[in-house]
C-alpha positions, -999 to 999 in steps of 0.1 A, spaced: 78 31 285 51 15 304 21 -5 295 -1 26 299 20 41 267 -4 54 244 2 51 204 -16 69 172 -13 53 145 -26 73 114 -33 63 74 -41 92 51 -58 75 18 -63 95 -14 -103 100 -2 -100 93 39 -80 97 69 -81 65 96 -65 67 127 -63 45 160 -51 54 192 -42 24 216 -27 18 253 -6 -8 257 -27 -33 231 -63 -17 243 -78 2 215 -88 35 233 -103 48 199 -106 51 162 -115 75 143 -118 86 101 -123 123 82 -119 127 45 -88 139 34 -91 174 24 -61 193 35 -29 187 57 -37 216 79 -73 200 90 -58 169 93 -32 181 116 -64 199 137 -87 164 133 -55 140 143 -42 165 176 -78 171 189 -83 130 182 -53 123 204 -64 145 227 -44 155 261 -28 117 266 6 120 262 17 97 236 46 73 235 48 71 193 36 80 163 33 57 131 20 68 98 8 49 68 11 74 41 -2 76 3 32 86 -17 52 99 -31 66 105 1 100 105 13 108 76 35 143 78 41 147 89 83 182 98 70 163 130 49 171 162 63 128 166 45 118 130 56 80 124 59 74 153 29 51 146 3 64 148 -31 47 163 -64 11 148 -61 -21 154 -76 -37 159 -46 -40 192 -37 -29 208 -14 -5 178 -4 28 189 -18 55 196 -3 36 189 34 49 169 63 24 156 87 49 134 103 65 165 112 39 185 122 22 155 144 55 149 161 63 190 171 27 190 181 22 162 205 59 160 214 64 125 207 90 105 180 74 101 146 80 77 115 61 71 84 62 48 58 46 39 24 8 26 36 13 -4 11 48 -11 28 35 -13 62 6 -30 47 34 -56 37 44 -58 73 11 -60 91 0 -88 66 32 -109 73 30 -101 112 -8 -106 117 -24 -114 85 -22 -135 49 17 -135 54 21 -152 86 53 -176 82 66 -160 53 101 -143 58 91 -119 28 60 -106 15 49 -82 -9 13 -60 -6 -2 -53 -36 -34 -33 -41 -51 -24 -69 -75 3 -70 -76 35 -85 -40 32 -84 -17 3 -81 5 3 -52 31 -24 -38 55 -26 -9 76 -53 5 81 -64 42 117 -88 48 115 -101 86 91 -72 94 110 -46 77 105 -28 47 121 -18 11 131 19 9 160 33 -9 166 67 -24 124 69 -23 101 38 -19 91 11 -45 67 25 -71 57 -12 -85 23 2 -101 43 19 -128 66 -9 -145 60 -17 -181 34 -39 -191 34 -57 -232 6 -45 -250 -16 -77 -256 -23 -81 -297 -48 -53 -309 -57 -36 -274 -60 -2 -277 -74 6 -245 -60 39 -239 -40 45 -208 -54 56 -176 -20 71 -161 -10 104 -175 27 98 -177 27 58 -192 11 45 -225 10 6 -212 20 8 -172 5 -19 -150 -12 6 -132 -25 24 -164 -41 -6 -180 -51 -24 -147 -62 1 -123 -99 16 -120 -93 44 -144 -82 24 -173 -102 -8 -165 -134 18 -170 -123 34 -198 -119 -4 -211 -154 -10 -201 -173 16 -209 -202 12 -187 -202 -21 -185 -190 -52 -158 -157 -64 -156 -172 -100 -146 -193 -97 -178 -171 -93 -206 -146 -117 -207 -121 -105 -234 -119 -72 -211 -116 -99 -175 -86 -119 -194 -68 -85 -205 -72 -75 -175 -61 -107 -155 -30 -108 -181 -19 -68 -173 -21 -79 -136 -2 -107 -140 25 -93 -158 26 -70 -123 31 -101 -105 53 -119 -122 77 -88 -125 74 -83 -88 83 -121 -86 117 -113 -108 128 -84 -90 117 -92 -50 114 -130 -50 88 -127 -22 78 -158 -8 39 -147 -7 19 -118 -29 -12 -106 -11 -33 -91 -31 -61 -67 -29 -78 -39 -37 -114 -29 -55 -105 -43 -86 -92 -73 -73 -128 -79 -58 -142 -87 -87 -145 -125 -86 -120 -147 -96 -95 -122 -112 -70 -124 -84 -68 -169 -96 -70 -155 -136 -40 -134 -126 -19 -157 -109 -22 -184 -142 -12 -153 -160 16 -146 -139 27 -183 -145 22 -180 -184 46 -146 -187 69 -166 -164 75 -189 -193 90 -216 -172 120 -196 -161 134 -207 -126 123 -194 -100 121 -215 -71 98 -230 -53 77 -205 -34 61 -190 -61 49 -223 -79 36 -231 -44 -8 -232 -43 -17 -200 -27 16 -178 -34 -12 -150 -41 -33 -146 -16 -63 -121 -4 -56 -101 26 -69 -109 59 -64 -79 77 -95 -49 68 -68 -19 75 -36 -36 71 -18 -4 64 -35 8 101 -19 -21 116 16 -15 102 15 21 112 5 11 149 36 -16 145 60 16 130 47 40 163 56 12 184 95 11 170 94 48 166 88 51 208 119 23 212 142 38 192 139 73 212 
């Protein structure tokens, strides 16, 4: 692999598709498209890569998706409400069309790797990345490697304890009181009924509590050295900090070590497109594995 090798990084999202083509360390091109069908995504990405030889492809994908490289259906999207994507395998299609090794992981796992390498998690041996927007995703990077098993983590669906008297409808169609149902966009919108979260102290406190419970679960399950948390919901001023306080309350004084008690344990992301940055790192790794 020479310094002139090209690498293709891709991030598939629920609404947009991002791509970056890099030669060596220089960005050759970047592009974005609306997420429509797998066939359209394949055609756009193949045309984007053009005729240049690609040494490796990395994909940061929305889930649920098979991320076990040993699986026969590695890269296949499992049952999803995104029309046309169930059963799709963009990893396999791009590898075949571009004649290059391709690897895939979740967008949040790869965002954790990127923030650990280049962003808010630098210097930490393990970093949990959490994004709270339309849904909730969470991934873990430990010394540059992600946490995967039979599937990938689905921390957004861990249960949370409802506050007394909170009868707000869950935004999750599967669970009456999971973190995603209570703190992601649809659940928050159902709670607010047109109001702004920053103008509704009781609702702000409730959402902060549910996010704090999620952070506490991540501390107990993964014990990261830092949580990097972003997404549209956490763009509300003060919410990330309030959730960190509620995390401490939810832990109840249980001994979880010094990291979770340190200032700045819950941090804002530093990278604009962490998933895409992680996909590029994965593309380089895929090329080396050949």
